C-alpha positions as CSV (number, residue, x, y, z in Angstrom):
1,M,-0.7,253.4,52.4
2,L,-3.8,255.5,52.9
3,L,-2.6,258.1,50.4
4,Q,-2.0,255.3,47.9
5,L,-5.5,254.0,48.4
6,I,-7.0,257.4,47.8
7,E,-5.0,257.9,44.6
8,E,-6.1,254.5,43.3
9,K,-9.7,255.2,44.2
10,R,-9.6,258.6,42.4
11,E,-8.3,256.9,39.3
12,V,-11.1,254.3,39.4
13,L,-13.6,257.1,40.0
14,L,-12.4,259.0,36.9
15,C,-12.7,255.9,34.8
16,L,-16.1,255.1,36.0
17,G,-17.3,258.7,35.5
18,K,-16.0,258.7,31.9
19,T,-17.5,255.2,31.2
20,Y,-20.8,255.3,32.9
21,G,-21.5,258.9,33.7
22,L,-21.4,260.8,36.9
23,S,-24.9,259.7,38.1
24,A,-24.4,256.0,37.5
25,Q,-24.7,253.8,40.6
26,E,-21.2,252.5,40.1
27,T,-19.7,256.0,40.0
28,V,-21.7,257.2,43.0
29,T,-20.7,254.1,45.1
30,C,-17.0,254.7,44.2
31,S,-17.3,258.4,45.1
32,Q,-18.8,257.5,48.5
33,E,-15.9,255.1,49.1
34,L,-13.4,257.8,48.2
35,D,-15.2,260.2,50.6
36,Q,-14.8,257.6,53.4
37,L,-11.0,257.3,52.6
38,L,-10.7,261.1,52.6
39,N,-12.6,261.3,55.9
40,R,-10.2,258.8,57.4
41,L,-7.3,260.9,56.2
42,D,-8.8,264.0,57.6
43,G,-9.3,262.3,61.0
44,F,-5.8,261.1,61.0
45,M,-4.4,264.6,60.2
46,K,-6.5,266.1,63.1
47,E,-4.9,263.8,65.7
48,P,-2.7,265.8,68.0
49,N,0.4,263.7,67.2
50,N,0.0,264.3,63.5
51,E,-0.2,268.1,63.3
52,T,2.4,269.8,61.4
């Protein structure tokens, strides 16, 4: 589920970047949301039960 959310947010970010530019507020906000999702994934992967 988290990986799907990350992929969807990446797609939205790419569209926003192409449409409004990389420094537009919409793009920056979406990028920050993607960062939060990636940080959640990173935290999940660092949990002892989830190490590979």
